C-alpha positions as CSV (number, residue, x, y, z in Angstrom):
1,X,7.2,-10.6,4.9
2,X,7.1,-8.4,2.3
3,X,9.7,-8.1,-0.8
4,X,9.6,-4.7,-0.3
5,X,8.1,-1.3,1.9
6,X,7.0,1.8,1.2
7,X,7.2,4.3,4.1
8,X,4.2,6.6,3.5
9,X,3.8,8.0,6.5
10,X,3.2,11.8,7.4
11,X,2.2,11.7,3.8
12,X,-1.3,13.2,3.3
13,X,-4.0,11.8,0.7
14,X,-3.3,11.3,-2.0
15,X,0.4,10.6,-1.8
16,X,0.1,7.3,-0.3
17,X,-1.4,6.3,-3.2
18,X,0.7,8.2,-5.9
19,X,3.7,6.5,-3.8
20,X,2.2,3.0,-4.1
21,X,1.7,3.4,-7.8
22,X,4.9,4.4,-8.4
23,X,6.3,1.7,-6.3
24,X,4.6,-0.3,-8.3
25,X,6.2,0.2,-11.5
26,X,9.6,-0.9,-10.2
27,X,8.0,-4.1,-9.1
28,X,8.1,-7.9,-10.6
29,X,4.5,-9.7,-10.8
30,X,4.3,-11.7,-7.7
31,X,6.5,-9.3,-5.9
32,X,4.8,-8.0,-2.7
33,X,4.8,-4.4,-1.1
34,X,4.2,-3.5,2.7
35,X,2.7,-0.1,2.4
36,X,2.9,2.2,6.0
37,X,0.9,5.1,6.2
38,X,-0.5,7.7,8.8
39,X,-3.2,9.5,6.8
40,X,-6.8,7.4,7.5
41,X,-8.0,8.1,4.5
42,X,-5.0,4.5,3.5
43,X,-8.0,2.7,5.0
44,X,-10.0,3.2,2.1
45,X,-7.9,4.2,-0.5
46,X,-5.6,1.5,-0.8
47,X,-8.5,-1.6,-1.0
48,X,-9.8,0.6,-3.6
49,X,-6.9,1.0,-5.7
50,X,-5.9,-2.6,-5.6
51,X,-9.6,-3.2,-6.6
52,X,-9.1,-0.7,-9.7
53,X,-5.7,-2.0,-10.6
54,X,-6.3,-5.8,-10.0
55,X,-3.7,-5.8,-7.7
56,X,-4.2,-8.1,-4.2
57,X,-4.5,-7.1,-1.2
58,X,-3.3,-9.5,1.1
59,X,-3.2,-8.0,4.9
60,X,-4.3,-4.8,6.2
61,X,-3.7,-4.1,10.0
62,X,-3.4,-1.1,12.1
63,X,-1.1,-0.7,14.4
64,X,-0.2,1.6,17.2
65,X,0.0,5.9,16.7
66,X,-1.8,5.1,14.8
67,X,0.1,3.2,11.8
68,X,-1.9,1.4,8.8
69,X,-0.1,-1.5,7.5
70,X,-1.2,-2.8,4.2
71,X,0.3,-5.6,2.1
72,X,-0.1,-5.9,-1.2
73,X,0.6,-8.5,-4.2
74,X,1.3,-7.0,-8.1
75,X,-0.9,-9.2,-10.2
76,X,0.1,-8.0,-13.5
């Protein structure tokens, strides 16, 4: 279960990543963030952002809608 949720559904690229970066500024190290997005670009953008920033992508899935769900842990 995520400590925080970011609802980026309906946002087009690059907004899901911009909103994720903004949300991460408010999190403590070790906190988890659930990201919900409808932009198909997030499927590649969120994992790439995690690699670039050193944060941990714990889980990635696609739900009905389609809604793309990511669970990310703040590493530093």
